[in-house]
Structures are given as C-alpha cells and as structure tokens.
Backbone bond lengths (Angstrom), bond angles and torsions (degrees), N, CA, C in turn:
res aa  C-N    CA-C-N  psi(-1)  N-CA   C-N-CA  omega(-1)  CA-C   N-CA-C  phi
1 M - - - 1.429 - - 1.542 108.06 -
2 L 1.283 115.06 129.85 1.479 121.91 179.71 1.526 108.37 -99.46
3 L 1.357 115.13 127.62 1.447 121.56 178.40 1.494 109.59 -110.51
4 L 1.313 117.98 132.21 1.452 123.64 173.36 1.532 107.86 -100.57
5 I 1.351 115.96 114.16 1.463 120.61 -178.92 1.496 107.29 -112.86
6 E 1.371 115.60 125.75 1.455 122.64 -178.74 1.517 108.62 -127.40
7 N 1.328 116.47 143.34 1.460 123.41 174.25 1.533 109.29 -114.87
8 Y 1.328 114.56 131.17 1.475 119.35 178.29 1.515 107.59 -123.31
9 V 1.308 114.99 136.44 1.488 121.04 175.65 1.516 107.77 -111.62
10 G 1.344 115.68 150.50 1.453 118.95 -179.79 1.515 111.91 -160.82
11 N 1.316 117.60 -171.53 1.420 126.39 -178.41 1.530 111.17 49.94
12 H 1.335 115.16 53.52 1.447 121.98 -177.91 1.560 110.76 -70.34
13 K 1.341 114.51 138.42 1.460 121.09 178.56 1.540 110.24 -138.79
14 D 1.309 115.02 151.00 1.465 121.63 176.27 1.518 107.35 -79.23
15 I 1.349 116.74 121.21 1.458 119.88 179.51 1.513 113.56 -98.46
16 G 1.358 115.09 7.33 1.432 120.50 179.35 1.503 112.49 118.65
17 N 1.299 116.34 149.17 1.452 123.80 179.98 1.535 111.77 57.27
18 G 1.311 116.09 27.71 1.476 120.39 177.40 1.534 114.39 75.79
19 I 1.315 117.30 11.52 1.452 122.52 177.88 1.506 109.14 -87.93
20 I 1.344 115.86 122.97 1.479 122.77 -178.39 1.496 108.18 -108.60
21 M 1.337 116.41 128.16 1.471 122.83 -178.87 1.513 109.27 -125.31
22 P 1.359 118.01 148.89 1.457 119.89 174.47 1.532 109.16 -81.67
23 Y 1.323 116.20 137.68 1.458 121.45 179.27 1.511 111.90 -101.86
24 S 1.319 117.65 6.66 1.456 120.82 175.45 1.540 108.77 -147.64
25 M 1.354 114.47 144.92 1.465 121.27 175.80 1.560 106.92 -135.82
26 D 1.299 115.09 129.35 1.479 121.12 -178.94 1.516 107.44 -121.87
27 T 1.350 115.72 120.17 1.442 122.34 176.55 1.494 108.39 -100.28
28 R 1.321 116.44 124.06 1.467 121.28 -178.31 1.518 110.67 -117.07
29 V 1.337 115.47 139.73 1.441 122.89 177.80 1.540 106.23 -116.99
30 N 1.323 114.65 117.70 1.478 120.61 -177.57 1.531 111.40 51.63
31 G 1.326 116.19 39.66 1.466 122.02 175.91 1.516 115.54 86.78
32 Q 1.332 117.78 -8.58 1.459 120.57 -178.11 1.526 109.45 -102.41
33 S 1.319 116.76 133.02 1.454 120.66 179.32 1.517 109.45 -62.93
34 A 1.350 116.27 122.87 1.474 121.28 179.93 1.528 111.54 -106.98
35 Q 1.326 115.69 -25.10 1.478 119.50 179.32 1.497 108.59 -156.62
36 L 1.322 114.91 129.80 1.519 121.11 176.27 1.500 106.57 -123.39
37 I 1.356 115.19 121.13 1.472 120.84 176.56 1.533 107.53 -112.77
38 K 1.335 114.04 131.03 1.468 120.28 177.64 1.527 107.88 -124.13
39 Y 1.334 115.91 131.20 1.442 122.69 -179.35 1.527 109.53 -101.21
40 N 1.330 116.43 140.08 1.474 121.53 173.57 1.502 110.96 -91.21
41 T 1.329 116.07 -36.98 1.472 122.30 -175.08 1.525 109.30 -141.62
42 I 1.301 118.15 137.91 1.454 123.36 172.50 1.499 107.34 -125.92
43 T 1.361 116.35 125.18 1.463 123.40 179.60 1.529 107.69 -117.53
44 V 1.314 115.53 129.21 1.464 120.90 178.86 1.518 110.45 -107.63
45 N 1.318 117.77 139.47 1.450 124.61 178.12 1.562 112.58 59.38
46 A 1.328 114.25 39.20 1.460 119.53 177.70 1.528 109.53 -73.34
47 D 1.336 116.95 149.67 1.434 120.75 174.54 1.535 109.52 -73.47
48 I 1.321 115.58 127.41 1.452 122.35 -178.46 1.530 107.83 -118.66
49 P 1.329 119.09 119.71 1.473 120.51 -179.28 1.558 111.10 -61.91
50 D 1.321 116.33 138.42 1.468 122.31 179.64 1.514 110.92 -56.93
51 E 1.343 119.04 -29.29 1.463 123.06 -177.60 1.539 111.72 -59.33
52 L 1.274 117.94 -27.85 1.469 122.61 179.12 1.522 112.54 -64.03
53 F 1.327 116.38 -20.53 1.461 121.11 -176.29 1.525 112.62 -104.92
54 E 1.349 116.56 3.45 1.444 120.61 178.13 1.523 110.78 -77.83
55 Y 1.361 116.86 141.69 1.449 123.47 178.97 1.533 109.28 -65.13
56 Q 1.326 117.62 126.96 1.468 122.23 -176.49 1.539 111.31 -95.94
57 G 1.320 118.72 -8.69 1.428 121.58 -178.08 1.529 113.65 -80.83
58 K 1.321 115.14 179.51 1.473 118.84 179.40 1.497 112.69 -104.38
C-alpha cells in the first residue's frame, strides 16, 4: 500500500522583527486530514532553564 503524506502550513503571522511563522500545520494522508496542529503563541529565543535538560532517571 502506497501512502501519500503531505504537510501544509498556514495562518502565517509576524512574530516580531519581520519574522513570519505559521500558526497551523495540517498533515494529510492520501488527501485526508490526519492531524491538525494550531498554535496560540510562538516564542523565539526564549530562556530555557538548564534543569529541563537534566536526566531524570536513575
């Protein structure tokens, strides 16, 4: 079985400094929408605490 998978981006907005980002992504399989992701907020170059990258396992 052959599957055609396509990704479409849309609802582009200026997030500042002339940077334009898509606020929606639609993944389609054989023409049917399989996953739609919509963003409310996009932040670029945000400060991320180093603790988020520490190994949590034992």
